[in-house]
PDB file of N, CA, C and O in Angstrom:
ATOM      1  N   MET A   1     227.264 161.139   1.803  1.00  0.00           N
ATOM      2  CA  MET A   1     227.642 161.865   2.999  1.00  0.00           C
ATOM      3  C   MET A   1     226.800 161.418   4.205  1.00  0.00           C
ATOM      4  O   MET A   1     227.300 161.339   5.327  1.00  0.00           O
ATOM      5  N   GLU A   2     225.536 161.133   3.958  1.00  0.00           N
ATOM      6  CA  GLU A   2     224.649 160.697   5.037  1.00  0.00           C
ATOM      7  C   GLU A   2     225.104 159.354   5.610  1.00  0.00           C
ATOM      8  O   GLU A   2     225.039 159.144   6.821  1.00  0.00           O
ATOM      9  N   LYS A   3     225.565 158.441   4.745  1.00  0.00           N
ATOM     10  CA  LYS A   3     226.038 157.135   5.210  1.00  0.00           C
ATOM     11  C   LYS A   3     227.286 157.290   6.067  1.00  0.00           C
ATOM     12  O   LYS A   3     227.459 156.557   7.041  1.00  0.00           O
ATOM     13  N   ALA A   4     228.149 158.223   5.726  1.00  0.00           N
ATOM     14  CA  ALA A   4     229.365 158.465   6.500  1.00  0.00           C
ATOM     15  C   ALA A   4     229.020 158.980   7.895  1.00  0.00           C
ATOM     16  O   ALA A   4     229.659 158.593   8.874  1.00  0.00           O
ATOM     17  N   LYS A   5     228.010 159.851   7.992  1.00  0.00           N
ATOM     18  CA  LYS A   5     227.592 160.371   9.294  1.00  0.00           C
ATOM     19  C   LYS A   5     227.018 159.250  10.166  1.00  0.00           C
ATOM     20  O   LYS A   5     227.321 159.167  11.356  1.00  0.00           O
ATOM     21  N   ILE A   6     226.202 158.404   9.579  1.00  0.00           N
ATOM     22  CA  ILE A   6     225.610 157.300  10.327  1.00  0.00           C
ATOM     23  C   ILE A   6     226.693 156.321  10.776  1.00  0.00           C
ATOM     24  O   ILE A   6     226.660 155.827  11.903  1.00  0.00           O
ATOM     25  N   PHE A   7     227.653 156.044   9.891  1.00  0.00           N
ATOM     26  CA  PHE A   7     228.767 155.157  10.239  1.00  0.00           C
ATOM     27  C   PHE A   7     229.584 155.735  11.385  1.00  0.00           C
ATOM     28  O   PHE A   7     229.919 155.023  12.332  1.00  0.00           O
ATOM     29  N   LEU A   8     229.904 157.009  11.305  1.00  0.00           N
ATOM     30  CA  LEU A   8     230.679 157.672  12.357  1.00  0.00           C
ATOM     31  C   LEU A   8     229.912 157.699  13.678  1.00  0.00           C
ATOM     32  O   LEU A   8     230.497 157.513  14.745  1.00  0.00           O
ATOM     33  N   LEU A   9     228.618 157.927  13.604  1.00  0.00           N
ATOM     34  CA  LEU A   9     227.800 157.911  14.810  1.00  0.00           C
ATOM     35  C   LEU A   9     227.790 156.510  15.434  1.00  0.00           C
ATOM     36  O   LEU A   9     227.831 156.379  16.658  1.00  0.00           O
ATOM     37  N   GLY A  10     227.737 155.486  14.620  1.00  0.00           N
ATOM     38  CA  GLY A  10     227.786 154.117  15.119  1.00  0.00           C
ATOM     39  C   GLY A  10     229.108 153.806  15.795  1.00  0.00           C
ATOM     40  O   GLY A  10     229.136 153.186  16.858  1.00  0.00           O
ATOM     41  N   ILE A  11     230.199 154.233  15.185  1.00  0.00           N
ATOM     42  CA  ILE A  11     231.532 154.026  15.774  1.00  0.00           C
ATOM     43  C   ILE A  11     231.638 154.745  17.110  1.00  0.00           C
ATOM     44  O   ILE A  11     232.116 154.163  18.084  1.00  0.00           O
ATOM     45  N   LEU A  12     231.207 155.990  17.175  1.00  0.00           N
ATOM     46  CA  LEU A  12     231.273 156.757  18.423  1.00  0.00           C
ATOM     47  C   LEU A  12     230.396 156.123  19.508  1.00  0.00           C
ATOM     48  O   LEU A  12     230.780 156.092  20.678  1.00  0.00           O
ATOM     49  N   THR A  13     229.228 155.621  19.123  1.00  0.00           N
ATOM     50  CA  THR A  13     228.358 154.955  20.088  1.00  0.00           C
ATOM     51  C   THR A  13     229.022 153.691  20.631  1.00  0.00           C
ATOM     52  O   THR A  13     228.975 153.436  21.834  1.00  0.00           O
ATOM     53  N   ALA A  14     229.638 152.899  19.755  1.00  0.00           N
ATOM     54  CA  ALA A  14     230.317 151.676  20.186  1.00  0.00           C
ATOM     55  C   ALA A  14     231.467 151.997  21.132  1.00  0.00           C
ATOM     56  O   ALA A  14     231.640 151.319  22.144  1.00  0.00           O
ATOM     57  N   VAL A  15     232.250 153.013  20.820  1.00  0.00           N
ATOM     58  CA  VAL A  15     233.374 153.400  21.679  1.00  0.00           C
ATOM     59  C   VAL A  15     232.865 153.876  23.037  1.00  0.00           C
ATOM     60  O   VAL A  15     233.443 153.537  24.069  1.00  0.00           O
ATOM     61  N   ALA A  16     231.789 154.657  23.041  1.00  0.00           N
ATOM     62  CA  ALA A  16     231.231 155.141  24.308  1.00  0.00           C
ATOM     63  C   ALA A  16     230.726 153.976  25.157  1.00  0.00           C
ATOM     64  O   ALA A  16     230.930 153.959  26.371  1.00  0.00           O
ATOM     65  N   LEU A  17     230.066 153.000  24.524  1.00  0.00           N
ATOM     66  CA  LEU A  17     229.595 151.835  25.278  1.00  0.00           C
ATOM     67  C   LEU A  17     230.759 151.037  25.856  1.00  0.00           C
ATOM     68  O   LEU A  17     230.701 150.601  27.005  1.00  0.00           O
ATOM     69  N   LEU A  18     231.816 150.844  25.066  1.00  0.00           N
ATOM     70  CA  LEU A  18     232.975 150.112  25.574  1.00  0.00           C
ATOM     71  C   LEU A  18     233.629 150.835  26.744  1.00  0.00           C
ATOM     72  O   LEU A  18     234.054 150.199  27.708  1.00  0.00           O
ATOM     73  N   LEU A  19     233.709 152.133  26.667  1.00  0.00           N
ATOM     74  CA  LEU A  19     234.292 152.901  27.777  1.00  0.00           C
ATOM     75  C   LEU A  19     233.425 152.811  29.028  1.00  0.00           C
ATOM     76  O   LEU A  19     233.942 152.671  30.136  1.00  0.00           O
ATOM     77  N   LEU A  20     232.115 152.891  28.852  1.00  0.00           N
ATOM     78  CA  LEU A  20     231.228 152.801  30.009  1.00  0.00           C
ATOM     79  C   LEU A  20     231.238 151.412  30.629  1.00  0.00           C
ATOM     80  O   LEU A  20     231.199 151.281  31.852  1.00  0.00           O
ATOM     81  N   LEU A  21     231.290 150.382  29.807  1.00  0.00           N
ATOM     82  CA  LEU A  21     231.318 149.022  30.334  1.00  0.00           C
ATOM     83  C   LEU A  21     232.649 148.706  31.008  1.00  0.00           C
ATOM     84  O   LEU A  21     232.694 147.919  31.953  1.00  0.00           O
ATOM     85  N   GLY A  22     233.711 149.302  30.536  1.00  0.00           N
ATOM     86  CA  GLY A  22     235.031 149.048  31.105  1.00  0.00           C
ATOM     87  C   GLY A  22     235.295 149.819  32.382  1.00  0.00           C
ATOM     88  O   GLY A  22     236.192 149.466  33.147  1.00  0.00           O
ATOM     89  N   ALA A  23     234.525 150.862  32.618  1.00  0.00           N
ATOM     90  CA  ALA A  23     234.716 151.667  33.823  1.00  0.00           C
ATOM     91  C   ALA A  23     234.178 150.896  35.019  1.00  0.00           C
ATOM     92  O   ALA A  23     233.027 150.460  35.017  1.00  0.00           O
ATOM     93  N   GLY A  24     235.001 150.731  36.024  1.00  0.00           N
ATOM     94  CA  GLY A  24     234.579 150.016  37.235  1.00  0.00           C
ATOM     95  C   GLY A  24     235.348 150.521  38.424  1.00  0.00           C
ATOM     96  O   GLY A  24     236.150 151.448  38.322  1.00  0.00           O
ATOM     97  N   SER A  25     235.095 149.906  39.541  1.00  0.00           N
ATOM     98  CA  SER A  25     235.748 150.343  40.766  1.00  0.00           C
ATOM     99  C   SER A  25     237.203 149.885  40.836  1.00  0.00           C
ATOM    100  O   SER A  25     238.008 150.492  41.543  1.00  0.00           O
ATOM    101  N   GLY A  26     237.551 148.817  40.108  1.00  0.00           N
ATOM    102  CA  GLY A  26     238.940 148.384  40.062  1.00  0.00           C
ATOM    103  C   GLY A  26     239.367 147.486  41.205  1.00  0.00           C
ATOM    104  O   GLY A  26     240.523 147.064  41.235  1.00  0.00           O
ATOM    105  N   ASP A  27     238.498 147.177  42.136  1.00  0.00           N
ATOM    106  CA  ASP A  27     238.887 146.321  43.256  1.00  0.00           C
ATOM    107  C   ASP A  27     238.331 144.909  43.079  1.00  0.00           C
ATOM    108  O   ASP A  27     237.756 144.333  44.003  1.00  0.00           O
ATOM    109  N   SER A  28     238.511 144.375  41.901  1.00  0.00           N
ATOM    110  CA  SER A  28     238.036 143.034  41.591  1.00  0.00           C
ATOM    111  C   SER A  28     238.898 141.995  42.310  1.00  0.00           C
ATOM    112  O   SER A  28     240.101 142.188  42.486  1.00  0.00           O
ATOM    113  N   GLU A  29     238.281 140.912  42.713  1.00  0.00           N
ATOM    114  CA  GLU A  29     238.992 139.837  43.396  1.00  0.00           C
ATOM    115  C   GLU A  29     239.609 138.845  42.410  1.00  0.00           C
ATOM    116  O   GLU A  29     240.311 137.922  42.822  1.00  0.00           O
ATOM    117  N   VAL A  30     239.356 139.025  41.124  1.00  0.00           N
ATOM    118  CA  VAL A  30     239.893 138.107  40.124  1.00  0.00           C
ATOM    119  C   VAL A  30     241.412 138.239  40.092  1.00  0.00           C
ATOM    120  O   VAL A  30     241.937 139.341  39.929  1.00  0.00           O
ATOM    121  N   GLY A  31     242.108 137.137  40.245  1.00  0.00           N
ATOM    122  CA  GLY A  31     243.563 137.141  40.220  1.00  0.00           C
ATOM    123  C   GLY A  31     244.219 137.479  41.548  1.00  0.00           C
ATOM    124  O   GLY A  31     245.442 137.604  41.617  1.00  0.00           O
ATOM    125  N   ARG A  32     243.442 137.625  42.586  1.00  0.00           N
ATOM    126  CA  ARG A  32     244.025 138.006  43.875  1.00  0.00           C
ATOM    127  C   ARG A  32     244.806 136.864  44.509  1.00  0.00           C
ATOM    128  O   ARG A  32     245.838 137.103  45.137  1.00  0.00           O
ATOM    129  N   PHE A  33     244.340 135.631  44.359  1.00  0.00           N
ATOM    130  CA  PHE A  33     244.987 134.491  44.995  1.00  0.00           C
ATOM    131  C   PHE A  33     245.688 133.631  43.955  1.00  0.00           C
ATOM    132  O   PHE A  33     245.175 133.437  42.852  1.00  0.00           O
ATOM    133  N   GLN A  34     246.854 133.118  44.304  1.00  0.00           N
ATOM    134  CA  GLN A  34     247.596 132.200  43.449  1.00  0.00           C
ATOM    135  C   GLN A  34     247.914 130.943  44.249  1.00  0.00           C
ATOM    136  O   GLN A  34     248.124 130.987  45.461  1.00  0.00           O
ATOM    137  N   ILE A  35     247.942 129.827  43.538  1.00  0.00           N
ATOM    138  CA  ILE A  35     248.237 128.558  44.194  1.00  0.00           C
ATOM    139  C   ILE A  35     249.460 127.943  43.526  1.00  0.00           C
ATOM    140  O   ILE A  35     249.626 128.016  42.308  1.00  0.00           O
ATOM    141  N   ALA A  36     250.306 127.341  44.342  1.00  0.00           N
ATOM    142  CA  ALA A  36     251.481 126.623  43.837  1.00  0.00           C
ATOM    143  C   ALA A  36     251.494 125.253  44.488  1.00  0.00           C
ATOM    144  O   ALA A  36     251.432 125.134  45.712  1.00  0.00           O
ATOM    145  N   ALA A  37     251.574 124.224  43.664  1.00  0.00           N
ATOM    146  CA  ALA A  37     251.621 122.855  44.173  1.00  0.00           C
ATOM    147  C   ALA A  37     252.980 122.260  43.847  1.00  0.00           C
ATOM    148  O   ALA A  37     253.616 122.642  42.864  1.00  0.00           O
ATOM    149  N   TRP A  38     253.422 121.324  44.676  1.00  0.00           N
ATOM    150  CA  TRP A  38     254.724 120.707  44.462  1.00  0.00           C
ATOM    151  C   TRP A  38     254.676 119.241  44.870  1.00  0.00           C
ATOM    152  O   TRP A  38     253.798 118.811  45.617  1.00  0.00           O
ATOM    153  N   GLY A  39     255.618 118.509  44.373  1.00  0.00           N
ATOM    154  CA  GLY A  39     255.759 117.103  44.729  1.00  0.00           C
ATOM    155  C   GLY A  39     257.203 116.677  44.554  1.00  0.00           C
ATOM    156  O   GLY A  39     257.898 117.177  43.669  1.00  0.00           O
ATOM    157  N   ALA A  40     257.664 115.750  45.398  1.00  0.00           N
ATOM    158  CA  ALA A  40     259.056 115.300  45.330  1.00  0.00           C
ATOM    159  C   ALA A  40     259.149 113.846  45.775  1.00  0.00           C
ATOM    160  O   ALA A  40     258.417 113.402  46.660  1.00  0.00           O
ATOM    161  N   THR A  41     260.047 113.129  45.152  1.00  0.00           N
ATOM    162  CA  THR A  41     260.297 111.747  45.557  1.00  0.00           C
ATOM    163  C   THR A  41     261.755 111.601  45.944  1.00  0.00           C
ATOM    164  O   THR A  41     262.643 112.247  45.387  1.00  0.00           O
ATOM    165  N   LYS A  42     261.972 110.728  46.918  1.00  0.00           N
ATOM    166  CA  LYS A  42     263.331 110.388  47.323  1.00  0.00           C
ATOM    167  C   LYS A  42     263.296 108.930  47.733  1.00  0.00           C
ATOM    168  O   LYS A  42     262.759 108.580  48.785  1.00  0.00           O
ATOM    169  N   GLY A  43     263.865 108.094  46.905  1.00  0.00           N
ATOM    170  CA  GLY A  43     263.792 106.666  47.175  1.00  0.00           C
ATOM    171  C   GLY A  43     262.371 106.171  47.027  1.00  0.00           C
ATOM    172  O   GLY A  43     261.754 106.333  45.974  1.00  0.00           O
ATOM    173  N   ASP A  44     261.845 105.561  48.096  1.00  0.00           N
ATOM    174  CA  ASP A  44     260.475 105.058  48.075  1.00  0.00           C
ATOM    175  C   ASP A  44     259.475 106.052  48.664  1.00  0.00           C
ATOM    176  O   ASP A  44     258.272 105.792  48.635  1.00  0.00           O
ATOM    177  N   SER A  45     259.934 107.171  49.193  1.00  0.00           N
ATOM    178  CA  SER A  45     259.010 108.113  49.828  1.00  0.00           C
ATOM    179  C   SER A  45     258.600 109.211  48.845  1.00  0.00           C
ATOM    180  O   SER A  45     259.342 109.566  47.929  1.00  0.00           O
ATOM    181  N   TYR A  46     257.410 109.727  49.064  1.00  0.00           N
ATOM    182  CA  TYR A  46     256.851 110.782  48.217  1.00  0.00           C
ATOM    183  C   TYR A  46     256.273 111.863  49.108  1.00  0.00           C
ATOM    184  O   TYR A  46     255.535 111.564  50.047  1.00  0.00           O
ATOM    185  N   ARG A  47     256.599 113.115  48.825  1.00  0.00           N
ATOM    186  CA  ARG A  47     256.059 114.260  49.569  1.00  0.00           C
ATOM    187  C   ARG A  47     255.392 115.201  48.578  1.00  0.00           C
ATOM    188  O   ARG A  47     255.850 115.355  47.446  1.00  0.00           O
ATOM    189  N   SER A  48     254.308 115.826  49.013  1.00  0.00           N
ATOM    190  CA  SER A  48     253.616 116.797  48.170  1.00  0.00           C
ATOM    191  C   SER A  48     252.974 117.855  49.051  1.00  0.00           C
ATOM    192  O   SER A  48     252.831 117.675  50.260  1.00  0.00           O
ATOM    193  N   GLY A  49     252.596 118.947  48.433  1.00  0.00           N
ATOM    194  CA  GLY A  49     251.945 120.015  49.181  1.00  0.00           C
ATOM    195  C   GLY A  49     251.526 121.150  48.276  1.00  0.00           C
ATOM    196  O   GLY A  49     251.707 121.104  47.059  1.00  0.00           O
ATOM    197  N   TYR A  50     250.963 122.168  48.895  1.00  0.00           N
ATOM    198  CA  TYR A  50     250.560 123.357  48.141  1.00  0.00           C
ATOM    199  C   TYR A  50     250.624 124.587  49.040  1.00  0.00           C
ATOM    200  O   TYR A  50     250.623 124.489  50.267  1.00  0.00           O
ATOM    201  N   TYR A  51     250.680 125.730  48.398  1.00  0.00           N
ATOM    202  CA  TYR A  51     250.631 127.027  49.061  1.00  0.00           C
ATOM    203  C   TYR A  51     249.586 127.874  48.361  1.00  0.00           C
ATOM    204  O   TYR A  51     249.488 127.836  47.135  1.00  0.00           O
ATOM    205  N   VAL A  52     248.807 128.633  49.106  1.00  0.00           N
ATOM    206  CA  VAL A  52     247.882 129.610  48.543  1.00  0.00           C
ATOM    207  C   VAL A  52     248.369 130.975  49.007  1.00  0.00           C
ATOM    208  O   VAL A  52     248.488 131.228  50.206  1.00  0.00           O
ATOM    209  N   LEU A  53     248.651 131.856  48.047  1.00  0.00           N
ATOM    210  CA  LEU A  53     249.229 133.168  48.330  1.00  0.00           C
ATOM    211  C   LEU A  53     248.225 134.268  48.001  1.00  0.00           C
ATOM    212  O   LEU A  53     247.613 134.262  46.933  1.00  0.00           O
ATOM    213  N   ASP A  54     248.061 135.210  48.927  1.00  0.00           N
ATOM    214  CA  ASP A  54     247.251 136.407  48.684  1.00  0.00           C
ATOM    215  C   ASP A  54     248.169 137.426  48.022  1.00  0.00           C
ATOM    216  O   ASP A  54     249.095 137.931  48.658  1.00  0.00           O
ATOM    217  N   THR A  55     247.921 137.732  46.751  1.00  0.00           N
ATOM    218  CA  THR A  55     248.828 138.623  46.019  1.00  0.00           C
ATOM    219  C   THR A  55     248.689 140.074  46.444  1.00  0.00           C
ATOM    220  O   THR A  55     249.573 140.881  46.154  1.00  0.00           O
ATOM    221  N   ARG A  56     247.610 140.427  47.120  1.00  0.00           N
ATOM    222  CA  ARG A  56     247.457 141.806  47.584  1.00  0.00           C
ATOM    223  C   ARG A  56     248.313 142.068  48.818  1.00  0.00           C
ATOM    224  O   ARG A  56     248.948 143.117  48.926  1.00  0.00           O
ATOM    225  N   THR A  57     248.329 141.098  49.763  1.00  0.00           N
ATOM    226  CA  THR A  57     249.085 141.299  51.000  1.00  0.00           C
ATOM    227  C   THR A  57     250.454 140.603  50.981  1.00  0.00           C
ATOM    228  O   THR A  57     251.347 140.964  51.748  1.00  0.00           O
ATOM    229  N   GLY A  58     250.613 139.607  50.103  1.00  0.00           N
ATOM    230  CA  GLY A  58     251.869 138.873  50.043  1.00  0.00           C
ATOM    231  C   GLY A  58     251.989 137.788  51.085  1.00  0.00           C
ATOM    232  O   GLY A  58     253.073 137.236  51.272  1.00  0.00           O
ATOM    233  N   LYS A  59     250.905 137.466  51.774  1.00  0.00           N
ATOM    234  CA  LYS A  59     250.947 136.455  52.847  1.00  0.00           C
ATOM    235  C   LYS A  59     250.414 135.112  52.356  1.00  0.00           C
ATOM    236  O   LYS A  59     249.537 135.058  51.495  1.00  0.00           O
ATOM    237  N   VAL A  60     250.948 134.041  52.907  1.00  0.00           N
ATOM    238  CA  VAL A  60     250.466 132.694  52.621  1.00  0.00           C
ATOM    239  C   VAL A  60     249.208 132.496  53.461  1.00  0.00           C
ATOM    240  O   VAL A  60     249.255 132.588  54.687  1.00  0.00           O
ATOM    241  N   VAL A  61     248.072 132.220  52.792  1.00  0.00           N
ATOM    242  CA  VAL A  61     246.805 132.080  53.506  1.00  0.00           C
ATOM    243  C   VAL A  61     246.472 130.628  53.788  1.00  0.00           C
ATOM    244  O   VAL A  61     245.651 130.359  54.665  1.00  0.00           O
ATOM    245  N   ASP A  62     247.078 129.673  53.079  1.00  0.00           N
ATOM    246  CA  ASP A  62     246.836 128.258  53.334  1.00  0.00           C
ATOM    247  C   ASP A  62     248.014 127.473  52.785  1.00  0.00           C
ATOM    248  O   ASP A  62     248.602 127.840  51.768  1.00  0.00           O
ATOM    249  N   GLN A  63     248.350 126.391  53.469  1.00  0.00           N
ATOM    250  CA  GLN A  63     249.437 125.537  53.009  1.00  0.00           C
ATOM    251  C   GLN A  63     249.290 124.155  53.610  1.00  0.00           C
ATOM    252  O   GLN A  63     248.675 123.973  54.661  1.00  0.00           O
ATOM    253  N   THR A  64     249.862 123.194  52.926  1.00  0.00           N
ATOM    254  CA  THR A  64     249.870 121.839  53.447  1.00  0.00           C
ATOM    255  C   THR A  64     251.094 121.102  52.895  1.00  0.00           C
ATOM    256  O   THR A  64     251.600 121.420  51.819  1.00  0.00           O
ATOM    257  N   ALA A  65     251.537 120.141  53.639  1.00  0.00           N
ATOM    258  CA  ALA A  65     252.635 119.283  53.202  1.00  0.00           C
ATOM    259  C   ALA A  65     252.344 117.886  53.716  1.00  0.00           C
ATOM    260  O   ALA A  65     252.029 117.703  54.892  1.00  0.00           O
ATOM    261  N   LYS A  66     252.449 116.898  52.832  1.00  0.00           N
ATOM    262  CA  LYS A  66     252.198 115.506  53.220  1.00  0.00           C
ATOM    263  C   LYS A  66     253.445 114.689  52.992  1.00  0.00           C
ATOM    264  O   LYS A  66     253.451 113.486  53.254  1.00  0.00           O
TER     265      LYS A  66
END
């Protein structure tokens, strides 16, 4: 019975630590920006470019085309 209590206490401690470590403000910048690159050929010419999108606002923050 004593081993079961210690095991249960260990499980509860682990769950409490995971909950505390997972609790945050939620405004992380990870994943906020996405990039899309493209390229195309037509005959002898080649064009390429990219777009950087802010996923929070939905606006293109940087782009280029060559």
